[in-house]
N, C-alpha and C positions, 0 to 999 in steps of 0.2 A: 504493500500500500504506500510505498515511498514514491514510486514513479508517478502515482496518481497525484500526490501532493505537489511534486515539481511541475506536473502538467497544469494543475490548477493555478499555481503561482504564475506560470507563464501566461495563462489565459487571462488572469486578472491584470497582469502588467509585468513586463520584463524588467524587474528591478534587480537583476543579477548584480 
């Protein structure tokens, strides 16, 4: 369920 979190963050806004 880690990849899902990263994907969600990216969808919300690429604040890497």
